[in-house]
PyMOL Python script that loads the backbone (N, CA, C, O; Angstrom):
from pymol import cmd

cmd.read_pdbstr("""\
ATOM      1  N   UNK A   1       9.358 -26.750 -11.947  1.00  0.00           N
ATOM      2  CA  UNK A   1       9.756 -25.459 -11.605  1.00  0.00           C
ATOM      3  C   UNK A   1       8.576 -25.505 -10.434  1.00  0.00           C
ATOM      4  O   UNK A   1       7.576 -26.222 -10.464  1.00  0.00           O
ATOM      5  N   UNK A   2       8.950 -24.546  -9.379  1.00  0.00           N
ATOM      6  CA  UNK A   2       8.203 -23.761  -8.670  1.00  0.00           C
ATOM      7  C   UNK A   2       8.526 -22.652  -8.289  1.00  0.00           C
ATOM      8  O   UNK A   2       9.645 -22.194  -8.057  1.00  0.00           O
ATOM      9  N   UNK A   3       7.074 -21.997  -8.186  1.00  0.00           N
ATOM     10  CA  UNK A   3       7.255 -20.292  -7.695  1.00  0.00           C
ATOM     11  C   UNK A   3       7.121 -20.544  -6.159  1.00  0.00           C
ATOM     12  O   UNK A   3       6.253 -21.327  -5.773  1.00  0.00           O
ATOM     13  N   UNK A   4       7.949 -19.910  -5.258  1.00  0.00           N
ATOM     14  CA  UNK A   4       7.853 -20.288  -3.748  1.00  0.00           C
ATOM     15  C   UNK A   4       7.660 -18.614  -3.421  1.00  0.00           C
ATOM     16  O   UNK A   4       8.208 -17.669  -3.989  1.00  0.00           O
ATOM     17  N   UNK A   5       6.627 -18.604  -2.236  1.00  0.00           N
ATOM     18  CA  UNK A   5       6.305 -16.929  -2.179  1.00  0.00           C
ATOM     19  C   UNK A   5       6.737 -16.993  -0.573  1.00  0.00           C
ATOM     20  O   UNK A   5       6.489 -17.943   0.168  1.00  0.00           O
ATOM     21  N   UNK A   6       7.420 -15.809  -0.206  1.00  0.00           N
ATOM     22  CA  UNK A   6       7.500 -15.827   1.366  1.00  0.00           C
ATOM     23  C   UNK A   6       7.535 -14.209   1.637  1.00  0.00           C
ATOM     24  O   UNK A   6       8.045 -13.276   1.017  1.00  0.00           O
ATOM     25  N   UNK A   7       6.734 -14.302   2.889  1.00  0.00           N
ATOM     26  CA  UNK A   7       6.649 -13.002   3.428  1.00  0.00           C
ATOM     27  C   UNK A   7       6.852 -13.101   5.190  1.00  0.00           C
ATOM     28  O   UNK A   7       6.597 -13.964   6.029  1.00  0.00           O
ATOM     29  N   UNK A   8       7.246 -12.191   5.212  1.00  0.00           N
ATOM     30  CA  UNK A   8       7.786 -11.907   6.886  1.00  0.00           C
ATOM     31  C   UNK A   8       6.552 -11.400   7.774  1.00  0.00           C
ATOM     32  O   UNK A   8       6.268 -10.205   7.868  1.00  0.00           O
ATOM     33  N   UNK A   9       5.907 -12.335   8.362  1.00  0.00           N
ATOM     34  CA  UNK A   9       4.659 -11.999   9.403  1.00  0.00           C
ATOM     35  C   UNK A   9       5.007 -11.749  10.911  1.00  0.00           C
ATOM     36  O   UNK A   9       4.147 -11.597  11.778  1.00  0.00           O
ATOM     37  N   UNK A  10       5.819 -11.732  11.044  1.00  0.00           N
ATOM     38  CA  UNK A  10       6.528 -11.333  12.100  1.00  0.00           C
ATOM     39  C   UNK A  10       6.686  -9.729  12.555  1.00  0.00           C
ATOM     40  O   UNK A  10       7.551  -8.950  12.155  1.00  0.00           O
ATOM     41  N   UNK A  11       5.700  -9.480  13.422  1.00  0.00           N
ATOM     42  CA  UNK A  11       5.576  -8.129  13.909  1.00  0.00           C
ATOM     43  C   UNK A  11       6.459  -7.977  14.829  1.00  0.00           C
ATOM     44  O   UNK A  11       6.419  -8.812  15.732  1.00  0.00           O
ATOM     45  N   UNK A  12       7.521  -6.892  14.909  1.00  0.00           N
ATOM     46  CA  UNK A  12       8.889  -6.521  15.548  1.00  0.00           C
ATOM     47  C   UNK A  12      10.131  -6.757  14.687  1.00  0.00           C
ATOM     48  O   UNK A  12      11.236  -6.242  14.856  1.00  0.00           O
ATOM     49  N   UNK A  13       9.791  -7.566  13.796  1.00  0.00           N
ATOM     50  CA  UNK A  13      10.732  -8.062  12.708  1.00  0.00           C
ATOM     51  C   UNK A  13      11.826  -7.345  11.988  1.00  0.00           C
ATOM     52  O   UNK A  13      11.208  -6.805  11.070  1.00  0.00           O
ATOM     53  N   UNK A  14      12.847  -7.079  11.880  1.00  0.00           N
ATOM     54  CA  UNK A  14      13.347  -5.906  11.232  1.00  0.00           C
ATOM     55  C   UNK A  14      13.157  -6.138   9.741  1.00  0.00           C
ATOM     56  O   UNK A  14      13.407  -5.157   9.041  1.00  0.00           O
ATOM     57  N   UNK A  15      12.682  -7.475   8.989  1.00  0.00           N
ATOM     58  CA  UNK A  15      12.423  -7.438   7.991  1.00  0.00           C
ATOM     59  C   UNK A  15      10.875  -7.837   7.977  1.00  0.00           C
ATOM     60  O   UNK A  15      10.506  -8.670   7.149  1.00  0.00           O
ATOM     61  N   UNK A  16       9.976  -7.282   8.848  1.00  0.00           N
ATOM     62  CA  UNK A  16       8.603  -7.375   9.238  1.00  0.00           C
ATOM     63  C   UNK A  16       7.815  -7.005   7.177  1.00  0.00           C
ATOM     64  O   UNK A  16       8.202  -5.953   6.668  1.00  0.00           O
ATOM     65  N   UNK A  17       7.204  -7.579   6.636  1.00  0.00           N
ATOM     66  CA  UNK A  17       6.301  -7.142   5.801  1.00  0.00           C
ATOM     67  C   UNK A  17       6.906  -7.328   4.251  1.00  0.00           C
ATOM     68  O   UNK A  17       6.131  -7.234   3.300  1.00  0.00           O
ATOM     69  N   UNK A  18       8.371  -7.605   4.038  1.00  0.00           N
ATOM     70  CA  UNK A  18       8.613  -7.026   2.456  1.00  0.00           C
ATOM     71  C   UNK A  18       8.327  -8.809   1.814  1.00  0.00           C
ATOM     72  O   UNK A  18       8.558  -9.743   2.582  1.00  0.00           O
ATOM     73  N   UNK A  19       7.781  -9.099   0.257  1.00  0.00           N
ATOM     74  CA  UNK A  19       7.818 -10.421   0.143  1.00  0.00           C
ATOM     75  C   UNK A  19       8.996 -10.872  -0.897  1.00  0.00           C
ATOM     76  O   UNK A  19       9.537 -10.053  -1.640  1.00  0.00           O
ATOM     77  N   UNK A  20       9.258 -11.940  -0.877  1.00  0.00           N
ATOM     78  CA  UNK A  20      10.529 -12.547  -1.642  1.00  0.00           C
ATOM     79  C   UNK A  20       9.895 -13.731  -3.025  1.00  0.00           C
ATOM     80  O   UNK A  20       8.888 -14.375  -2.732  1.00  0.00           O
ATOM     81  N   UNK A  21      10.127 -13.814  -3.559  1.00  0.00           N
ATOM     82  CA  UNK A  21       9.811 -15.003  -4.339  1.00  0.00           C
ATOM     83  C   UNK A  21      11.277 -15.517  -4.881  1.00  0.00           C
ATOM     84  O   UNK A  21      12.231 -14.834  -5.251  1.00  0.00           O
ATOM     85  N   UNK A  22      11.132 -17.028  -4.804  1.00  0.00           N
ATOM     86  CA  UNK A  22      12.112 -17.724  -5.176  1.00  0.00           C
ATOM     87  C   UNK A  22      11.508 -18.712  -6.155  1.00  0.00           C
ATOM     88  O   UNK A  22      10.349 -19.109  -6.034  1.00  0.00           O
ATOM     89  N   UNK A  23      12.515 -19.191  -7.362  1.00  0.00           N
ATOM     90  CA  UNK A  23      12.161 -20.315  -8.222  1.00  0.00           C
ATOM     91  C   UNK A  23      13.102 -21.248  -8.230  1.00  0.00           C
ATOM     92  O   UNK A  23      14.212 -21.106  -8.743  1.00  0.00           O
ATOM     93  N   UNK A  24      12.710 -22.207  -7.681  1.00  0.00           N
ATOM     94  CA  UNK A  24      13.402 -23.758  -7.698  1.00  0.00           C
ATOM     95  C   UNK A  24      12.459 -24.815  -8.580  1.00  0.00           C
ATOM     96  O   UNK A  24      11.347 -24.776  -9.107  1.00  0.00           O
ATOM     97  N   UNK A  25      13.586 -25.822  -8.433  1.00  0.00           N
ATOM     98  CA  UNK A  25      12.809 -26.984  -9.153  1.00  0.00           C
ATOM     99  C   UNK A  25      14.352 -27.949  -9.641  1.00  0.00           C
ATOM    100  O   UNK A  25      15.383 -27.776  -8.991  1.00  0.00           O
ATOM    101  N   UNK A  26      14.322 -28.815 -10.687  1.00  0.00           N
ATOM    102  CA  UNK A  26      15.263 -29.545 -11.153  1.00  0.00           C
ATOM    103  C   UNK A  26      16.811 -28.927 -11.444  1.00  0.00           C
ATOM    104  O   UNK A  26      17.903 -29.385 -11.108  1.00  0.00           O
ATOM    105  N   UNK A  27      16.477 -27.727 -12.188  1.00  0.00           N
ATOM    106  CA  UNK A  27      17.917 -27.197 -12.710  1.00  0.00           C
ATOM    107  C   UNK A  27      18.187 -26.103 -11.637  1.00  0.00           C
ATOM    108  O   UNK A  27      19.276 -25.561 -11.828  1.00  0.00           O
ATOM    109  N   UNK A  28      17.547 -25.655 -10.629  1.00  0.00           N
ATOM    110  CA  UNK A  28      17.683 -24.901  -9.154  1.00  0.00           C
ATOM    111  C   UNK A  28      17.358 -25.457  -8.084  1.00  0.00           C
ATOM    112  O   UNK A  28      16.436 -24.930  -7.460  1.00  0.00           O
ATOM    113  N   UNK A  29      18.020 -26.737  -7.500  1.00  0.00           N
ATOM    114  CA  UNK A  29      17.389 -27.083  -6.755  1.00  0.00           C
ATOM    115  C   UNK A  29      17.775 -26.118  -5.187  1.00  0.00           C
ATOM    116  O   UNK A  29      18.880 -25.588  -5.068  1.00  0.00           O
ATOM    117  N   UNK A  30      16.939 -26.032  -4.325  1.00  0.00           N
ATOM    118  CA  UNK A  30      17.065 -25.570  -2.978  1.00  0.00           C
ATOM    119  C   UNK A  30      16.771 -26.206  -1.922  1.00  0.00           C
ATOM    120  O   UNK A  30      16.026 -27.186  -1.951  1.00  0.00           O
ATOM    121  N   UNK A  31      17.213 -25.827  -1.030  1.00  0.00           N
ATOM    122  CA  UNK A  31      16.899 -25.800   0.332  1.00  0.00           C
ATOM    123  C   UNK A  31      16.445 -24.621   1.011  1.00  0.00           C
ATOM    124  O   UNK A  31      17.015 -23.552   0.795  1.00  0.00           O
ATOM    125  N   UNK A  32      15.488 -24.698   1.801  1.00  0.00           N
ATOM    126  CA  UNK A  32      14.803 -23.087   2.198  1.00  0.00           C
ATOM    127  C   UNK A  32      14.865 -23.354   3.479  1.00  0.00           C
ATOM    128  O   UNK A  32      14.717 -24.511   3.874  1.00  0.00           O
ATOM    129  N   UNK A  33      15.125 -22.187   4.440  1.00  0.00           N
ATOM    130  CA  UNK A  33      14.905 -22.500   5.805  1.00  0.00           C
ATOM    131  C   UNK A  33      13.777 -21.155   5.983  1.00  0.00           C
ATOM    132  O   UNK A  33      13.904 -19.964   5.699  1.00  0.00           O
ATOM    133  N   UNK A  34      12.601 -21.958   6.604  1.00  0.00           N
ATOM    134  CA  UNK A  34      11.459 -21.038   6.962  1.00  0.00           C
ATOM    135  C   UNK A  34      11.310 -21.030   8.352  1.00  0.00           C
ATOM    136  O   UNK A  34      10.994 -21.985   9.061  1.00  0.00           O
ATOM    137  N   UNK A  35      11.673 -19.365   8.843  1.00  0.00           N
ATOM    138  CA  UNK A  35      11.246 -19.680  10.470  1.00  0.00           C
ATOM    139  C   UNK A  35       9.955 -19.538  10.733  1.00  0.00           C
ATOM    140  O   UNK A  35       9.129 -19.259   9.863  1.00  0.00           O
ATOM    141  N   UNK A  36       9.657 -19.732  12.051  1.00  0.00           N
ATOM    142  CA  UNK A  36       8.065 -19.558  12.241  1.00  0.00           C
ATOM    143  C   UNK A  36       7.973 -18.338  12.148  1.00  0.00           C
ATOM    144  O   UNK A  36       8.876 -17.502  12.110  1.00  0.00           O
ATOM    145  N   UNK A  37       6.751 -18.191  12.106  1.00  0.00           N
ATOM    146  CA  UNK A  37       5.964 -16.782  11.719  1.00  0.00           C
ATOM    147  C   UNK A  37       6.443 -16.260  10.054  1.00  0.00           C
ATOM    148  O   UNK A  37       6.084 -15.140   9.691  1.00  0.00           O
ATOM    149  N   UNK A  38       7.006 -16.871   9.399  1.00  0.00           N
ATOM    150  CA  UNK A  38       7.035 -16.984   7.896  1.00  0.00           C
ATOM    151  C   UNK A  38       5.684 -17.292   7.290  1.00  0.00           C
ATOM    152  O   UNK A  38       5.061 -18.324   7.541  1.00  0.00           O
ATOM    153  N   UNK A  39       5.227 -16.235   6.392  1.00  0.00           N
ATOM    154  CA  UNK A  39       3.932 -16.778   5.710  1.00  0.00           C
ATOM    155  C   UNK A  39       5.186 -17.348   4.291  1.00  0.00           C
ATOM    156  O   UNK A  39       6.196 -16.821   3.825  1.00  0.00           O
ATOM    157  N   UNK A  40       4.423 -18.700   3.989  1.00  0.00           N
ATOM    158  CA  UNK A  40       5.186 -19.078   2.846  1.00  0.00           C
ATOM    159  C   UNK A  40       4.085 -19.887   1.708  1.00  0.00           C
ATOM    160  O   UNK A  40       2.947 -20.071   2.139  1.00  0.00           O
ATOM    161  N   UNK A  41       4.333 -20.279   0.553  1.00  0.00           N
ATOM    162  CA  UNK A  41       3.403 -20.747  -0.148  1.00  0.00           C
ATOM    163  C   UNK A  41       4.059 -21.131  -1.654  1.00  0.00           C
ATOM    164  O   UNK A  41       5.132 -20.663  -2.036  1.00  0.00           O
ATOM    165  N   UNK A  42       3.364 -21.916  -2.318  1.00  0.00           N
ATOM    166  CA  UNK A  42       4.035 -22.155  -3.736  1.00  0.00           C
ATOM    167  C   UNK A  42       3.206 -22.388  -4.520  1.00  0.00           C
ATOM    168  O   UNK A  42       2.052 -22.575  -4.134  1.00  0.00           O
ATOM    169  N   UNK A  43       3.599 -22.461  -6.104  1.00  0.00           N
ATOM    170  CA  UNK A  43       2.898 -23.055  -6.942  1.00  0.00           C
ATOM    171  C   UNK A  43       3.315 -23.760  -7.816  1.00  0.00           C
ATOM    172  O   UNK A  43       4.301 -23.151  -8.232  1.00  0.00           O
ATOM    173  N   UNK A  44       3.171 -24.995  -8.587  1.00  0.00           N
ATOM    174  CA  UNK A  44       4.523 -25.510  -9.726  1.00  0.00           C
ATOM    175  C   UNK A  44       3.984 -24.726 -11.285  1.00  0.00           C
ATOM    176  O   UNK A  44       2.866 -24.782 -11.797  1.00  0.00           O
ATOM    177  N   UNK A  45       4.874 -24.211 -11.638  1.00  0.00           N
ATOM    178  CA  UNK A  45       4.937 -23.611 -12.827  1.00  0.00           C
ATOM    179  C   UNK A  45       5.480 -24.091 -13.914  1.00  0.00           C
ATOM    180  O   UNK A  45       5.568 -23.446 -14.959  1.00  0.00           O
ATOM    181  N   UNK A  46       5.910 -25.327 -13.747  1.00  0.00           N
ATOM    182  CA  UNK A  46       6.620 -26.333 -14.946  1.00  0.00           C
ATOM    183  C   UNK A  46       5.868 -27.146 -15.843  1.00  0.00           C
ATOM    184  O   UNK A  46       4.853 -26.555 -16.210  1.00  0.00           O
ATOM    185  N   UNK A  47       5.959 -27.969 -16.195  1.00  0.00           N
ATOM    186  CA  UNK A  47       5.320 -28.380 -17.295  1.00  0.00           C
ATOM    187  C   UNK A  47       5.390 -29.826 -16.367  1.00  0.00           C
ATOM    188  O   UNK A  47       4.278 -30.325 -16.194  1.00  0.00           O
ATOM    189  N   UNK A  48       6.335 -30.439 -15.856  1.00  0.00           N
ATOM    190  CA  UNK A  48       6.426 -31.256 -14.916  1.00  0.00           C
ATOM    191  C   UNK A  48       5.789 -31.394 -13.690  1.00  0.00           C
ATOM    192  O   UNK A  48       5.437 -30.405 -13.046  1.00  0.00           O
ATOM    193  N   UNK A  49       5.597 -32.611 -13.284  1.00  0.00           N
ATOM    194  CA  UNK A  49       5.462 -32.384 -11.368  1.00  0.00           C
ATOM    195  C   UNK A  49       6.511 -32.148 -10.576  1.00  0.00           C
ATOM    196  O   UNK A  49       7.682 -32.349 -10.897  1.00  0.00           O
ATOM    197  N   UNK A  50       6.169 -31.767  -9.642  1.00  0.00           N
ATOM    198  CA  UNK A  50       6.970 -30.870  -8.992  1.00  0.00           C
ATOM    199  C   UNK A  50       7.107 -31.745  -7.154  1.00  0.00           C
ATOM    200  O   UNK A  50       6.013 -32.137  -6.746  1.00  0.00           O
ATOM    201  N   UNK A  51       8.007 -31.937  -6.435  1.00  0.00           N
ATOM    202  CA  UNK A  51       8.217 -32.391  -4.999  1.00  0.00           C
ATOM    203  C   UNK A  51       8.373 -31.474  -4.297  1.00  0.00           C
ATOM    204  O   UNK A  51       9.450 -30.895  -4.442  1.00  0.00           O
ATOM    205  N   UNK A  52       7.610 -31.037  -3.460  1.00  0.00           N
ATOM    206  CA  UNK A  52       8.250 -30.357  -2.161  1.00  0.00           C
ATOM    207  C   UNK A  52       8.113 -31.190  -1.173  1.00  0.00           C
ATOM    208  O   UNK A  52       7.164 -31.970  -1.089  1.00  0.00           O
ATOM    209  N   UNK A  53       9.277 -31.081  -0.127  1.00  0.00           N
ATOM    210  CA  UNK A  53       9.281 -31.788   0.889  1.00  0.00           C
ATOM    211  C   UNK A  53       9.776 -31.052   2.389  1.00  0.00           C
ATOM    212  O   UNK A  53      10.903 -30.629   2.650  1.00  0.00           O
ATOM    213  N   UNK A  54       8.560 -31.047   3.273  1.00  0.00           N
ATOM    214  CA  UNK A  54       8.668 -30.220   4.461  1.00  0.00           C
ATOM    215  C   UNK A  54       9.255 -30.965   5.068  1.00  0.00           C
ATOM    216  O   UNK A  54       9.277 -32.150   4.734  1.00  0.00           O
ATOM    217  N   UNK A  55      10.033 -30.426   6.342  1.00  0.00           N
ATOM    218  CA  UNK A  55      11.012 -31.066   7.378  1.00  0.00           C
ATOM    219  C   UNK A  55      10.641 -30.062   8.385  1.00  0.00           C
ATOM    220  O   UNK A  55      10.943 -28.879   8.229  1.00  0.00           O
ATOM    221  N   UNK A  56       9.933 -30.531   9.517  1.00  0.00           N
ATOM    222  CA  UNK A  56       9.640 -29.379  10.628  1.00  0.00           C
ATOM    223  C   UNK A  56      10.763 -30.178  12.188  1.00  0.00           C
ATOM    224  O   UNK A  56      11.205 -31.313  12.365  1.00  0.00           O
ATOM    225  N   UNK A  57      10.850 -28.829  13.060  1.00  0.00           N
ATOM    226  CA  UNK A  57      11.594 -29.284  14.006  1.00  0.00           C
ATOM    227  C   UNK A  57      10.834 -29.754  15.139  1.00  0.00           C
ATOM    228  O   UNK A  57      11.358 -30.349  16.081  1.00  0.00           O
ATOM    229  N   UNK A  58       9.225 -29.413  15.028  1.00  0.00           N
ATOM    230  CA  UNK A  58       8.390 -29.754  16.126  1.00  0.00           C
ATOM    231  C   UNK A  58       7.171 -30.720  15.544  1.00  0.00           C
ATOM    232  O   UNK A  58       7.196 -30.969  14.339  1.00  0.00           O
ATOM    233  N   UNK A  59       6.277 -31.183  16.227  1.00  0.00           N
ATOM    234  CA  UNK A  59       5.032 -31.812  16.008  1.00  0.00           C
ATOM    235  C   UNK A  59       4.049 -30.662  15.352  1.00  0.00           C
ATOM    236  O   UNK A  59       3.879 -29.484  15.664  1.00  0.00           O
ATOM    237  N   UNK A  60       3.487 -31.457  14.344  1.00  0.00           N
ATOM    238  CA  UNK A  60       2.472 -30.341  13.403  1.00  0.00           C
ATOM    239  C   UNK A  60       1.433 -30.207  15.056  1.00  0.00           C
ATOM    240  O   UNK A  60       1.392 -30.958  16.030  1.00  0.00           O
ATOM    241  N   UNK A  61       0.730 -28.939  14.756  1.00  0.00           N
ATOM    242  CA  UNK A  61      -0.384 -28.833  15.993  1.00  0.00           C
ATOM    243  C   UNK A  61      -1.459 -27.756  15.244  1.00  0.00           C
ATOM    244  O   UNK A  61      -1.318 -26.534  15.296  1.00  0.00           O
ATOM    245  N   UNK A  62      -2.495 -28.410  14.579  1.00  0.00           N
ATOM    246  CA  UNK A  62      -3.037 -27.741  13.740  1.00  0.00           C
ATOM    247  C   UNK A  62      -4.002 -26.549  14.443  1.00  0.00           C
ATOM    248  O   UNK A  62      -4.430 -25.656  13.712  1.00  0.00           O
ATOM    249  N   UNK A  63      -4.280 -26.554  15.645  1.00  0.00           N
ATOM    250  CA  UNK A  63      -4.480 -25.624  16.223  1.00  0.00           C
ATOM    251  C   UNK A  63      -3.470 -23.962  16.108  1.00  0.00           C
ATOM    252  O   UNK A  63      -3.957 -22.835  16.011  1.00  0.00           O
ATOM    253  N   UNK A  64      -2.168 -24.285  16.155  1.00  0.00           N
ATOM    254  CA  UNK A  64      -1.317 -23.236  16.386  1.00  0.00           C
ATOM    255  C   UNK A  64      -1.171 -22.757  14.628  1.00  0.00           C
ATOM    256  O   UNK A  64      -0.737 -21.641  14.341  1.00  0.00           O
ATOM    257  N   UNK A  65      -1.599 -23.774  13.533  1.00  0.00           N
ATOM    258  CA  UNK A  65      -0.919 -23.260  12.695  1.00  0.00           C
ATOM    259  C   UNK A  65      -1.970 -21.842  11.899  1.00  0.00           C
ATOM    260  O   UNK A  65      -3.199 -21.850  11.843  1.00  0.00           O
ATOM    261  N   UNK A  66      -1.265 -20.994  11.488  1.00  0.00           N
ATOM    262  CA  UNK A  66      -2.104 -19.857  11.368  1.00  0.00           C
ATOM    263  C   UNK A  66      -2.199 -20.051   9.474  1.00  0.00           C
ATOM    264  O   UNK A  66      -1.332 -19.773   8.645  1.00  0.00           O
ATOM    265  N   UNK A  67      -3.301 -20.505   9.306  1.00  0.00           N
ATOM    266  CA  UNK A  67      -3.529 -20.634   7.349  1.00  0.00           C
ATOM    267  C   UNK A  67      -4.200 -19.241   6.874  1.00  0.00           C
ATOM    268  O   UNK A  67      -5.245 -18.852   7.396  1.00  0.00           O
ATOM    269  N   UNK A  68      -3.553 -18.521   5.870  1.00  0.00           N
ATOM    270  CA  UNK A  68      -3.801 -17.934   5.508  1.00  0.00           C
ATOM    271  C   UNK A  68      -3.993 -17.760   4.101  1.00  0.00           C
ATOM    272  O   UNK A  68      -2.913 -17.799   3.511  1.00  0.00           O
ATOM    273  N   UNK A  69      -5.253 -17.532   3.141  1.00  0.00           N
ATOM    274  CA  UNK A  69      -5.619 -17.796   1.753  1.00  0.00           C
ATOM    275  C   UNK A  69      -4.405 -17.197   0.973  1.00  0.00           C
ATOM    276  O   UNK A  69      -3.517 -16.459   1.399  1.00  0.00           O
ATOM    277  N   UNK A  70      -4.558 -17.599  -0.024  1.00  0.00           N
ATOM    278  CA  UNK A  70      -3.452 -17.156  -0.764  1.00  0.00           C
ATOM    279  C   UNK A  70      -3.765 -15.764  -1.392  1.00  0.00           C
ATOM    280  O   UNK A  70      -2.791 -15.181  -1.868  1.00  0.00           O
ATOM    281  N   UNK A  71      -4.914 -15.172  -1.462  1.00  0.00           N
ATOM    282  CA  UNK A  71      -5.243 -13.957  -1.762  1.00  0.00           C
ATOM    283  C   UNK A  71      -5.442 -13.062  -0.649  1.00  0.00           C
ATOM    284  O   UNK A  71      -6.268 -12.169  -0.838  1.00  0.00           O
ATOM    285  N   UNK A  72      -4.895 -13.105   0.408  1.00  0.00           N
ATOM    286  CA  UNK A  72      -5.634 -12.316   1.358  1.00  0.00           C
ATOM    287  C   UNK A  72      -4.780 -11.087   1.137  1.00  0.00           C
ATOM    288  O   UNK A  72      -3.637 -11.021   0.686  1.00  0.00           O
ATOM    289  N   UNK A  73      -5.712  -9.980   1.621  1.00  0.00           N
ATOM    290  CA  UNK A  73      -5.338  -8.547   1.413  1.00  0.00           C
ATOM    291  C   UNK A  73      -4.162  -8.129   2.084  1.00  0.00           C
ATOM    292  O   UNK A  73      -3.601  -7.109   1.685  1.00  0.00           O
ATOM    293  N   UNK A  74      -3.640  -8.855   3.180  1.00  0.00           N
ATOM    294  CA  UNK A  74      -2.760  -8.264   4.017  1.00  0.00           C
ATOM    295  C   UNK A  74      -1.368  -8.404   3.581  1.00  0.00           C
ATOM    296  O   UNK A  74      -0.382  -7.747   3.916  1.00  0.00           O
ATOM    297  N   UNK A  75      -1.501  -9.572   2.614  1.00  0.00           N
ATOM    298  CA  UNK A  75      -0.285  -9.695   1.981  1.00  0.00           C
ATOM    299  C   UNK A  75      -0.001  -9.516   0.781  1.00  0.00           C
ATOM    300  O   UNK A  75       1.157  -9.653   0.385  1.00  0.00           O
ATOM    301  N   UNK A  76      -1.062  -9.155  -0.072  1.00  0.00           N
ATOM    302  CA  UNK A  76      -0.820  -8.594  -1.443  1.00  0.00           C
ATOM    303  C   UNK A  76       0.319  -9.302  -2.591  1.00  0.00           C
ATOM    304  O   UNK A  76       1.050  -8.710  -3.385  1.00  0.00           O
ATOM    305  N   UNK A  77       0.186 -10.608  -2.382  1.00  0.00           N
ATOM    306  CA  UNK A  77       1.133 -11.153  -3.454  1.00  0.00           C
ATOM    307  C   UNK A  77       0.864 -11.395  -4.478  1.00  0.00           C
ATOM    308  O   UNK A  77      -0.182 -12.002  -4.706  1.00  0.00           O
ATOM    309  N   UNK A  78       1.614 -11.053  -5.362  1.00  0.00           N
ATOM    310  CA  UNK A  78       1.130 -10.969  -6.881  1.00  0.00           C
ATOM    311  C   UNK A  78       1.487 -12.448  -7.519  1.00  0.00           C
ATOM    312  O   UNK A  78       2.678 -12.719  -7.672  1.00  0.00           O
ATOM    313  N   UNK A  79       0.600 -13.299  -7.851  1.00  0.00           N
ATOM    314  CA  UNK A  79       1.015 -14.745  -8.498  1.00  0.00           C
ATOM    315  C   UNK A  79       1.241 -14.793  -9.760  1.00  0.00           C
ATOM    316  O   UNK A  79       1.066 -15.883 -10.305  1.00  0.00           O
ATOM    317  N   UNK A  80       1.610 -13.848 -10.431  1.00  0.00           N
ATOM    318  CA  UNK A  80       2.134 -13.860 -11.959  1.00  0.00           C
ATOM    319  C   UNK A  80       3.394 -14.240 -11.705  1.00  0.00           C
ATOM    320  O   UNK A  80       4.108 -14.052 -10.719  1.00  0.00           O
ATOM    321  N   UNK A  81       3.603 -14.877 -12.864  1.00  0.00           N
ATOM    322  CA  UNK A  81       4.882 -15.338 -12.901  1.00  0.00           C
ATOM    323  C   UNK A  81       5.800 -14.129 -13.139  1.00  0.00           C
ATOM    324  O   UNK A  81       5.437 -13.316 -13.989  1.00  0.00           O
ATOM    325  N   UNK A  82       6.984 -13.921 -12.458  1.00  0.00           N
ATOM    326  CA  UNK A  82       7.923 -12.997 -12.112  1.00  0.00           C
ATOM    327  C   UNK A  82       9.339 -13.760 -13.080  1.00  0.00           C
ATOM    328  O   UNK A  82       9.919 -14.796 -12.755  1.00  0.00           O
ATOM    329  N   UNK A  83       9.624 -12.953 -14.233  1.00  0.00           N
ATOM    330  CA  UNK A  83      10.517 -13.622 -15.061  1.00  0.00           C
ATOM    331  C   UNK A  83      11.864 -12.653 -14.548  1.00  0.00           C
ATOM    332  O   UNK A  83      11.950 -11.426 -14.517  1.00  0.00           O
ATOM    333  N   UNK A  84      13.001 -13.836 -14.114  1.00  0.00           N
ATOM    334  CA  UNK A  84      14.308 -12.651 -13.732  1.00  0.00           C
ATOM    335  C   UNK A  84      15.239 -13.565 -14.555  1.00  0.00           C
ATOM    336  O   UNK A  84      16.426 -13.271 -14.695  1.00  0.00           O
TER     337      UNK A  84
END
""", "prot")
cmd.dss("prot")
cmd.show_as("cartoon", "prot")
cmd.util.cbc("prot")
cmd.orient("prot")
């Protein structure tokens, strides 16, 4: 299982700011579409190895990639497991 964190960082977007958490894995397989400008990260929370595959619609450009630390205060995402 993986805990996937999403936050809309696109200023001007009608969904700017809110955070969302998805739990995905063998029993809950999901395909997640992440538009440009969405902050996203994950952590493995199961006892077994997990596999995450990224498919992109453009070539990687490290100069344009906006990496943000997982604990950045602007995002304020709580990484504790949320039981849903």
